[in-house]
C-alpha positions in Angstrom: -0.8 8.4 -38.1 -1.6 9.8 -34.6 -0.7 13.3 -33.8 0.9 14.2 -30.2 -2.3 15.4 -28.9 -4.2 12.6 -29.8 -1.5 10.5 -28.2 -1.4 12.5 -24.8 -5.3 12.3 -24.7 -4.8 8.5 -25.3 -2.4 8.0 -22.4 -4.3 10.3 -20.1 -7.3 8.3 -20.7 -5.3 5.0 -20.2 -4.0 6.4 -16.8 -7.3 7.3 -15.5 -9.0 4.1 -16.3 -6.2 2.0 -15.2 -6.4 3.6 -11.7 -10.3 3.1 -11.6 -11.9 0.7 -9.8 -12.4 -1.0 -6.3 -10.1 0.2 -3.2 -9.9 -1.2 0.4 -9.6 1.9 2.3 -8.0 2.2 5.8 -6.6 4.7 8.3 -3.2 5.5 9.2 -3.1 8.4 11.9 -6.0 10.5 10.8 -5.4 9.7 7.1 -7.4 7.8 4.7 -5.4 5.5 2.2 -6.6 3.0 -0.3 -5.1 0.0 -1.8 -6.4 -1.8 -5.2 -8.6 -4.6 -3.9 -6.8 -7.0 -6.4 -3.5 -6.8 -4.2 -5.6 -7.9 -1.2 -5.2 -11.5 -0.1 -7.1 -11.0 3.3 -7.3 -9.1 6.2 -6.6 -10.8 9.6 -6.8 -9.3 13.3 -3.4 -8.5 15.1 -1.6 -11.9 15.9 1.8 -12.7 17.9 4.8 -11.2 15.5 8.1 -12.8 15.9 10.6 -10.1 15.5 13.9 -10.7 13.1 16.9 -9.1 13.9 19.0 -6.9 11.9 15.9 -5.9 10.0 14.6 -2.2 9.2 12.7 -0.7 12.2 9.4 -0.7 10.1 9.6 -4.7 9.7 7.8 -5.9 12.7 9.1 -9.2 12.1 6.9 -12.6 10.8 3.7 -14.4 11.4 2.8 -17.7 10.9 -0.3 -17.6 8.7 -1.8 -21.1 8.5 1.6 -22.7 8.1 3.1 -20.1 5.9 5.5 -17.7 7.4 4.9 -14.2 6.1 7.0 -10.8 6.9 4.9 -8.0 8.7 5.7 -4.2 8.0 4.0 -1.4 10.1 3.1 1.1 7.6 3.0 3.9 10.1 6.9 3.3 10.5 7.5 2.9 6.9 6.0 6.2 6.4 7.8 7.9 9.2 4.8 8.3 11.7 5.1 7.9 15.2 4.5 4.3 16.5 1.3 3.7 18.7 -0.1 1.2 20.9 -2.1 -1.3 18.7 -5.9 -1.3 19.6 -8.8 -3.5 18.8 -9.0 -2.2 15.4 -5.4 -2.4 14.5 -4.9 -5.3 11.9 -2.9 -6.6 9.3 -3.6 -6.5 5.6 -1.9 -9.2 3.8 -1.2 -8.1 0.2 0.7 -9.6 -2.7 3.3 -7.7 -4.1 6.1 -8.4 -6.9 9.3 -9.3 -5.5 12.5 -10.5 -7.2 11.5 -14.1 -7.0 7.8 -13.8 -8.2 4.9 -12.8 -6.1 5.3 -12.5 -2.3 2.6 -11.9 0.5 3.4 -9.4 3.1 1.3 -8.4 6.1 0.9 -4.6 6.5 -0.3 -3.4 10.0 -2.7 -0.3 9.6 -4.7 1.4 12.5 -8.1 0.5 11.1 -9.6 -0.9 7.8 -12.6 1.3 6.8 -14.3 -0.2 3.7 -14.2 -1.0 0.1 -15.0 1.6 -2.3 -15.4 1.6 -6.1 -13.6 4.8 -7.2 -14.1 6.4 -10.6 -11.3 7.4 -12.8 -12.4 11.1 -12.8 -12.6 11.0 -9.1 -8.7 10.5 -9.0 -6.3 13.1 -9.4 -2.6 12.7 -10.2 -0.2 13.2 -6.9 0.7 17.1 -6.9 4.4 17.8 -6.9 5.8 18.5 -3.4 9.5 19.4 -4.6 12.2 17.8 -6.1 13.4 15.9 -2.9 10.1 14.1 -1.9 9.7 10.6 -3.4 6.0 10.2 -4.0 6.5 7.3 -6.8 4.5 5.1 -4.3 1.3 7.0 -4.4 -0.9 6.1 -7.3 -3.3 9.2 -7.2 -5.5 11.1 -4.8 -9.1 10.0 -4.8 -11.6 13.0 -4.3 -14.4 11.3 -2.2 -17.2 13.6 -0.5 -15.3 16.4 1.2 -12.0 14.2 1.8 -9.1 12.9 0.0 -7.8 9.3 0.2 -4.2 8.5 -0.8 -4.1 5.7 -3.1 -1.2 3.5 -2.9 0.7 1.7 -5.4 1.7 -1.3 -3.1 4.2 -2.7 -5.2 6.2 0.5 -4.9 5.7 1.4 -1.2 8.4 -1.2 -0.4 11.7 -0.8 -2.3 13.4 -3.4 -4.2 15.8 -3.4 -1.1 13.0 -3.6 1.5 11.5 -6.6 -0.4 14.6 -8.5 -0.6 15.2 -8.2 2.9 11.8 -9.2 3.9 12.1 -12.2 1.3 15.3 -13.1 3.2 13.7 -12.7 6.7 10.7 -14.8 5.7 12.7 -17.8 4.6 
């Protein structure tokens, strides 16, 4: 039978190895973020977005991507950052997240895509506690790369269940 220390070590090791892997990194404001590469379906340039009435302000609308209508969320607005004019580097990352009706594709608008990085488990730290009122469940961890920190996102948790339900309704 395992003792508590061994179980704690096993759990910590499993957490480290579960977060290890390839991440697509991108910029929002002057911060670096990353999403696990397996969640990324494609990266597209900005295209016309059709707004959908009565959706949250961070929902930009929907796009027609090769005959499929997918909802688009501006990650800056979702994170409470100020809106900016889109530039030639602004793009939409199409991700697949788990919704109530199964996997759904959502476009997220980011300032610029940086690169794909292979991040080792030992370079990822747990998210520091910011106090009881700050919800940081959507942060997978903090990757220490060189002298900087990249915020790794759990894209399934970035959008709440309510957000996803309204997106699924808007895209149908």
